[in-house]
Structure formats: C-alpha cells, structure tokens
N, C-alpha and C positions, 0 to 999 in steps of 0.2 A: 504494500500500500504506500503510495507516494505522499509527499508532503506538499502543503501549500507554499506559495512564495514566501509568506511571512515566516512559516516554520523552518523553511530552508535557510532563510537569513538568520534566524535564531540559532539553528544548528551550526552554521558557519562561524557565527560570532563566538559561540562557546568553544568550538573546536580550535579556532585561531587563538583565543586567549589562553587556553590550556597549553597549546603548543609553544606559546611565547613565554610561559611561566617556567622558571627553572625547576629542575627535577627535585631540588631540595626545598622548594617553597610551595606553600598551599595557595591555590588560585582563588580561594573562597571569597576573600575580601574584595578582590577585583571583580569576580563574577557578580557579586552583589552590587558594588558601586557602579560598574560600567554597564552591566546588562540587566541587573535587577532580578536574578534568578530566584531568590528566596521568596519574593512576593508574587510570583507568577499566578499562583492559584488562590491568592488572597484578594478579596474584593477591594475595589478602589476606596471605599469609605473607611477601610481599615489600613490604608497606606499601601495596598498592593496594586498589582497591574490589572486585576480583574480578568485574567485569562483563564485557562482551564487545565485539566489533567493532561490533555494532549500536548500542551506546551511544556509542562513539567516532564513528560516522558521524553521529549526531544532532548532536554538537558540531561536527563538521567542516562540516556543512551551514550552521550558524549562522555559523561563522567565514568561510565562503565568501560568504555573503549580502552582507556589507559589506566583503569583502576585508580582514578584520581580520588584521594581522600577528601571528603567534605561532609558537612552536617545537613546536606540537602534532604536526604531521605528521612532522617530522624526528626529534624527540626521543622523544615519548610513543608514537609508532607505529613508525617504521622502526627506530630504534636499539634501543628497548626490546624489540620483537618479535624482533630478531636475537639479543639476549642470552637471552631466554626460550627461543627455539627451539634454542639451543646445547646445552641440557641440562646446563650447568655450574652446579650448585647454589651453589657457593661464589661464582662470579662474579655470579649473580643476587642473592644475599644482600648482596654487597658494593656492587653498582651500582644495583639497581633501587629501593631505598627513596628515595634522593635524587631519582631521576628521577620517581618516583610522586608525591612531594609538591611537585615543581616547584622545589626548591631547587638542583637541578643540571640543566643542559641537556646532552643527549648528542647527538653527531653521528656518523654513520657515513660514513667515507671509503672509497669503494669503486671507482667506475667510472672508466674512462679518458676522454679527451677525446671519444671517439666517442659516449659516453653510452648504451651498450647495456644496462647493468645486468644483465650476464650473470655468474653466479657463477664461470665459468671465465675471465672476462676482467676482470682487476683491475689497478689502476694501480700497485700496490706489490708488492715482493718481500720475503720474510723469510728470514733465515738465522740459524743458531746464533751467539750472541754470540762464541763462541770460534773461529768460522770453519767449524764443522762444519755438517752438514745439519739437525741437530735442536737444539731449544732447550736441553734439559738444565738443569743447575743454573745455567748462565750466562745463561739467558734467550735472548731473540731480538733481532736488530737488523733494523730495517725501513728500506727505501729505496724511493723512488718518488714518484709524483705522482698524487693523486686529484682528480677534477673534480666539479663540481656537488654539493658537500657542503652539505647543508641545515644552516643555522645553524652552519656550520663556524667562522666567525669568533668566535662568542660561546660556543662549547661549553666546558663545564667537564669533560666526559667525552668522550674521543675514542676511537672504535672504528675499527679499520682492517681491511679485507679485503685479505689479501696472499697471494701465491703462495708455497707451500712445497714441499719435495721430495715430500710426500705429498698434494698437492692444495691447495685454497684453505683458508686458515685465517682465524680472526677473532682480533684482538688488541686488548688495552686498552693505549693509549699515552697517557702524560701529555702534555697539550698545552703545558705550560709548559717542557718541557726544550729544550735548545739545538738538538737535531736536528729540531725541528718548526717549520715556517714556515707560517703561514696568511695567505692574501691574499684579501680580499673581491673579488668580481668585479662588474662593472657588468651586472646582469641586466636583461632587458627588463621584468620585473615588479619594481618597486622594493620591493614589500611582501614579496617572497620573498628571504630572505637566503641567498645562495650564496657558496661560497668554494672556492678551490683549496688543497689541503693538500699540502705538500711535506715529505718525510721524508728525512733524510740520516743514516743509521746510528742512528735513534731506537730507544731501548729499548722493547720491547713484552712484554706478558704474554699468553700464549695463552689463549683462552677456548674450552673444548670441544675437539672433534676436527675432522674435516673439516667445513668451514663451508658447503659448496655447498648442502646442503639448508636449513639455517637462513637463509641469505641469500635463497634463492628464496622461502621462506616469508614472510620479512619484506617482500620486494618485493611479493609478492602482497597481503599485508595492506595495505601502503601504497598500492597501486593502487586497492584498494576504498575506502580512506579518502579518497584524492585524488578518486575519482569522486564521493563524497558532497560534497566541497568544491566540485567543479565544478558539481554540481546546485544547491547553494546560491547560487553565483555567478550561474548562469543564472537562477535565480528572482529574485535581486536585480536583474539587468539587465532582465528582463522586466517586473518591477514598475515600474521607472523608465520604461520605454518606454510601458507602458499609461497611466501617469500623464500622460506627455507627450501621448499621443494624445487624452486626455480634457480637455486644457487648451489645446492649440495650436489657434488659429483660422486658417483659410486659406479664401479664397474665401467669406467670410461664414459659415462653419460650422466646428465642431470637426472636425479631420481624422480623429478616431476614428469619425466618421459615414460615411466613405467605405468602401464595401464591400470594395474591394481591400485596404485596410489592415486591415480587420477579419479578412479571411481570413489574412493574413500573421501577425497576432497570434494567431489561433486555432491555426494550424499550430505556432507556437512553443510555445504552451501544451501541446499534445499531446506535442510532443517533450520538453519539460522534465519533464512528469509521468511519461512512460514511462521517462526516464532515472532519475528518482527511484525509481520502482518497482523497476527493475533493481538499482540500487545497494543499496537496502534489502534486497531479497530475497537477493542474493548475500551480504551481511553476515550475515543470519540463517542462511543455509545454512552459512557458515563457522563460526559460533558453534555450530550444532548438531553439525557434524562434530567440533569441538574439545570438545564436552561442556559448553560455556558456557551452553547453553539446552537445554531439553527439546525433543522433537519439535514442530515448529511446523506451520502450515497448509501445504497443498500450494503450493509456490512457483512451480510451472509453469515451471521453468528448464531441465529436462533435455531436453525436446523430443526424447526418445528417443535422445539423443546421449550420455548418461551423462557429462556434463562434470565434470572434476575441479576442484579449487580454482584451479589455475593458469589453466585455460581460462576459468573464470567471472570471475576477476580480469581476464584479458585482455579479455573481453567488456565489462566495466565500463569499463576504460580506454579502449577504442575508442569505445563509444557515448556515454559522458559527455563525453569530449573533443570529439566532434562536436557534441553538444548545446550545450555552452558556446560553441564556436567559431561555430556558426551563430547562436546567440542574440545574442552580442556583435556579430557582423557586422551583423545586422538592426537592432540597437540604434543603431549608427552611421547606417545608412541611414534609419531611421524618424525619427531626430531631426533630420535635415537638417544644415544648416551648423553648428549649435551642437554637434552630435555629434563634430566633429573639432577642437574647441577644447580647450585645456589646462585651462580652468576646469571643464569638465563631466567627470563621472567616467566617461563612456563609454569613453574611451581606456584607462582602468585595467582595465576588464573585458575589453577586447580583448587587452591585454597579458597578463593572467592566462590567458586562453584559449590564446594561442599558446605561452606558456612552459610551461603545464601539459601541453600535448600531448606534449612531448618528455621530461618528467620520468618517470623509471622506464621509459624505452623509448618509442619512437614508436608511434603506432597501427599503422603498417605492420608493425612487428616483432611486435606482439601479434596482429595478424591472421594473420601467418605461422604463429604457434604454433597457432592454431585450425585453419587450413587444413591444416597438416601432419598434425594428428591425424585430421582428417576423411578425408584421402587414405589414411592408414594403415588406416583402417577399411574 
C-alpha cells in the first residue's frame, strides 16, 4: 500500500534527519523540534498536529529501519493515547502539550511480570489516601509493582494503571516522590529502555473513570505502531542481507547468483511487503473509525469477518512479529559466520524481533483473541 504525498514527505524528512544524526547521538530532540513527531496523533487543542495513527506509523517504520532508540512508542503513542482515551479534558490539557512537543517523556506503568497487558490484570492497587475505598479530597495512595515500563527510567510523567474498588483506574503519579522507585532492567534489546516501577503508598491523581476501555484502546494503538516499527526493522534487515548477497563471493561467484538464495530473499521480500500493507491498512482503518481521515480506499481487511479495532490490532501484532522474526533469523543464516559476530548489526535485529514479540502481549495471546471471536460467530 502506497503513501500519500504528505506521508512520503514525512517519511523522507524523518529518514534524512536520522541519517544526519551521529550514531552516538539520539535524534529524538531534533525529531520533535524540527518535525514534531511526538505530537502527530495528539489533537491541535492539546498542542499536537492533529494527524493520525497512519502518520505515526510512517515515523515508526523509519525508527525501526535502523533500530533508532526513542520514546516515540512508549510516550507519544501508548501513554498519550491512554490519556486521550480517558476523556478527562483537564488531564489532557495538563499533560499532553508537554508530551506533544517532546519536552516531557511519559511512561505508562501497567502490566505484571506475566506481561499480559490485560486491563483487568494490573500490577498496582489504589486506595483512598484516608484508608477508604475512594479517593475523595484526600486523593489516592498506590502500591504495587509494574513491569516492562517503556522509558520508565527516564519518564518525566508517570501514569499508573491500578486496581480500585470500582475497577481499573488510571492515575498520574509524580515520579520524583519518595514512594516511587524505578529500576532499569537488562533487556534483550538494549535500544529499548524498560524499567520496573515500584510504588509504596505513592500519591496519585485519578484520570477519568474506569480505565479498562482507555487502556485497551491505547494497547491496540501501540500494537499497530509496534507493527509498523517491526516492518521497518524487517526492511532494514532485508536491505542489509540483499547487500551482502550482492557483494559476498563464494565458489568464484556472488552468492546472490545462487538460485536457492534468490528464492529465500524473494520469499522474505513478499513477507515484509505484505506485513507493511497490513500495518498501513489497519492504521488507516483506525484513523477512519476515529474520524482522523475521511473514507479511504477499500482496505480489503474485513474478509467478511467484520473485524473490530482490537482484532485488527491483534492481526498486526501477530503477522508483523512473525515477519520480523523470520527476516532477522534468515539474516543471520544468509550472512554466515559474520552474522553471529558482535560487530555486525544482525544480532541487534534478532534481539529486536524476539523482544518485540512479547511487548503488549505475545502473538499466542493475540491469536487467542481472534480465535475466540471466530468461534463465537
């Protein structure tokens, strides 16, 4: 699926800026100041660009291509979308402008060590500061431990999903208070900052009402954005692999001349292109449903199944995870011995593939969501 002129321009701008940034520097500040990537999917009334998930996915593809570290996924997508979906206008006005201009990084502390990313399964509990079941004038106190918190160690804004007597709630918690401890974890993918957030009677301010719906919405948006990032990473891995096939000489000829390797490369190309089409189409469908875009072309997604947002996001999570995992694995195989050395970037793509598979829920859990719906039909 092709891009509009505007989205191609956005892609080229992001790609060019990343290319100009030194390998030892993070391009995040420039991406925010010069292109405004953090505010793409945030409404203009809250300081954003008022674009949609399709534009976010254009940026995510480019960030994934070179495994560029940034808080785009955790802050500008997951956390920002949770606040937006809460329907709390005061919280949106208070928190989103700084997230949109990149001056603040937000992190959503949510899941348990099991990593299911289920709105009903949260790592923290909240109770009224006075000991009662509700917040009231005394506010809320939160206790517990949240795992796999994207950019949790560097976050200026900490959002916490916590259980309350009336269901799951979303809370704003100051990360600098004494009751908050943040510990960076040694992740398989060193370019993905993850942390464990521990709360011990930390003061919290509730955002919106029952957060089960907003959390599920934010997770689905993040799954689609992650799928776009995985597509970009698969494209980067495939490009490096093809370049190797066209330069490595074995038995007196380029190994790219061997038909068996040509077939493997062609299969990977089809896999990556189909994953890209799926991620882009689902992002456009989500924007159309949210009113961010007008009716688009026939996306060919429903297949007479009338898939909803969650099921489409699950499909992206499963298919794009598989596309990157297979492409990164073939990258190692087709590079031969050099593919398993520390100096070559192949291991970074493989680590990104394996870590991304389990972010926001494993492919098996997302497949179960789709299967359950099909059985119910």
